[in-house]
N, C-alpha and C positions, 0 to 999 in steps of 0.2 A: 589241641583243636579237634582231633578226631573224637575224643570222649565228649567234648562239648556238643559237637554236631549230632552224635548219636543220642545224647541226652535230650537235646532239643527236639529231635525227631520223635523220640519216645513220648515226650510230653505232649506234642501236637497230636500224635496218634491217640493218646489217651483221652484228650479233650474231644477229638472227633468221635471216638467210640462212645463217649458219654452223650454227646449231642445226638448221635444217631440212635442211641438206645432209649433215651428218656423222652425227648420232645418230638420225635419223628415217627409217624405212623406208617408211611409208605415212601418208597424211593423208586425213581426211574433210572435205569442204568444204560450207559453207552460204552460197551466194550469195543476195543479195536486193537490191531496189531501194527506196530510201527517199526521201521527199519532204521538203525543207527548208522553213523558214519563208519563204524567198524564192521559193517555187514552183519550185525547182530540184531535179532528181532526181539521186541519188547511187547509184552501184553499189558495193556492199560485198561483200567475200569474207572469211569467217571460216574459219580452219583449225583442226581438232581433231586432236590427235596425242598419242602417248605418247613422252615424251622418253627420254633415255638412262638416267635414274634411275627409269624405270617410273612416272612421274607423268603424269596426264592434263592436257594444256594446251589452252587456247583462245587464239588470237591473230588479230587483224584483220590480214590481209595485203594488203587492197585497199580503198580508199575513194576513188572517183573520180567526178567529174561525168560524167553520161551525158546528153548533150544531143541524142540521136537517139531515134528511136522504139524502144520496148521489144520489138522483134521478136526471134525466136530467133536470127537471124543476128547482130544487133548485140550481144546478150547474150553469145553464144558468142565473139565477137571480143574483147570486154572481158575475159571470163574467161580466155581463152587468153593474153592479154597478161600478166595477173597470174601465171599458172602459169609462163610462160616467164621472168618476172623472178626467180622464186624456184626455178627448175629443178625443178618438181614434176610435170611432165607424165607421168612414168613412175611416180609414187608415189600416184596418186589411188586411194583405196579406195572412195569413194562420194560422190555429190552428194545433198544434202538440199534439196529445193525444194518450193514449194507446187504446187498442181495447175493452175496457169495453162497454157494451151496453148502459150504462148511458151516456157515452161520445158521442156516436153516436147520441143519442137522444138530447143531449145538442146542438150539431152542427146543427141538423135539426131545432131546435127551433130558433137558432140565425141567421142562414143563410139568411133568407129573409131581415133582417135589417142590416146585416154586410157584404153583398157581393158587395157593391158599388165599391170597388177598383179592385178586381180581378175576380169577378163573382163567381158562385156557384161550378164550376167543381173541382177546386183545393183548395177549402177553407179548407177542412179537410185533414190533413196529418197524417197518422197512424205512431206511434212511431216504428221505425225499431228495436230499442234495445228491446222493449217489445215483438216484434215478435220473435226475436232471443231467448229471454228468454223462450217463450212458446215452441219453437222447442226443446231446450235443456232439459227443464224439462220433456217433453214427452219422450225423449230418455233416460234420467237418470232413469226413472221408471223401465226399464228393467234391469238396472245394479245395482239396489238397494242392493241386497245381498252382492256384492263385496264392495260397498261403506260402508255398515254397518260394515263390518269387520274392515276397517280402522278407522271408527268413534269410535268403541268400544275400539280399541287399543289405540288411542290418548286420549280418555276419561279416560282410565285406568292410563295412564301416568300422565295426568293433575289433577287427583283427589287427589293427595298427593304431598305436597311440598318435602317430603323425596324422593319420586320417581323421581321428577324433578331434585333434587340435585344429586341423584345417577346417573341418565342418563347423566347429565352434566359432572360429574367426569369421567364417562366411555368414553364419547366423547373425553375429554381432554387426557385421557390415550392412546387412539388410534390415536391421532393426528387429529381428526375431529373437526371442529368448532362447538361448542354447539349452539343449537337453540331450541326454543319452537315451538310447532305445534298447530295451531289454528284449531278449528272445523268449519265445514261448517254450513251455515244457510239455512233453508228451503226456505226462501223468496228471497235468492240471490244465484243463481246457480254459479256465478263466484267465490263465496267463496269455492265451491267444487273444482274448478280448482286450486285455490291458496293452498288449503289443500294438494292436491296431488302433486302440484309443489314443496312444501316445504318438504314433508315427503319422497318422492320417492328417492331423492339423498342420503337419510340416510338409505337406505335399509339394508345395512350390520350391522350397529351399532344398529338400532332399532330392527331388527329381533333377534339379539343375546340378547339384553336387555329383550325383551318379553319372550324369551325362558327361561331365568334365573329368571324372576320376576313374570310372569303371572302364577297364580295357575292353574295347570292342573292335572286331575286325571290320574292314571296309564293307559297307552294306548291311552289317548286322543291325537288327532292330534295337530300339531303345529298351533298356532292361525292364523298367517299370513303366508300362504303357498307360494310356488313359483308361483302357479297359481294366487293367489291374486295379487302378485306384478306384474306379467306379464299383467294381465287384467288392473291393475291400471295404468301401463305405457301406454297402448292403450287408456284408457279413457282420460288420460292427453293429448295425441296427438289429440284425437277427440275434446276435449274442447278448445284446444289452438286456433284453427281457429276461433271459435265463440268468445272467449275472446278477441282476437286481433281485430276482427270486432267490438265488442261492444266498446272497447276503442277508436277506430278510429271514430265511429259514435257518441261518446259522447263528441266530441270536442266543444269548446265554442267559440273560436275566429277564426273559419274558417267555411266555408259552408260545410255541410255534405250531402246535397241532391245529388250532383254530385257523391259522393262516393257510394251511394246506387245504382245509375244508372250504374256506372262502374262495380260494383260487379254483378249486374244482367245481364247486356247486354254485358259486356266485354269491353276492351279498344278500 
């Protein structure tokens, strides 16, 4: 099985090398670094190009372990190795990276040798989705107390299978469709949007369930007040615009640069 997998990989890589060599005049690259479950970092390179049939394609051309610091020098070295493997050094149309300083340093190091196709001016494209992420995370810091109330309430529900079953039974008894609520993740702001999107329609059932099950001392206020729900609805409206923009700009089989220009400059 090992030999068959290696043979299959070699054949696929040979076909991809032939495709990139003969029918492709330029490529746009998206390098990134991902962390695995074993706390190991992997350097990935995705190539976007138009094939000989005028179809837009996206292929992973590099996925390697990077066990050195994520400096501009090391990233540039790993990226250059991938480009030399597929003979793409003179076909690079643009790099799309996030706004980390190491990425800017990477492009500065590579630009002199990789700007033959398009020149130096537009070689580095900053990731619009990462910019949106920075904007939203900055805004959410001011709304943290209201979000923490929802996070605590959902954590209370999800911390016990008995509570989850009890809430499901209550929803059924009231004619509401039962569902589970996921928590947000600090590294993904769009998960905050999805958390609010799922829980706010269940305001009536969830509020009653919390009042009857969440332990409160005598005279303590209701955990999720009307103010919390009102602000939660407004936060949801605020995040929806950015969420829709992120989804649109995360497209794979269509060009996203014109969408950025349209949103900034207008139709």
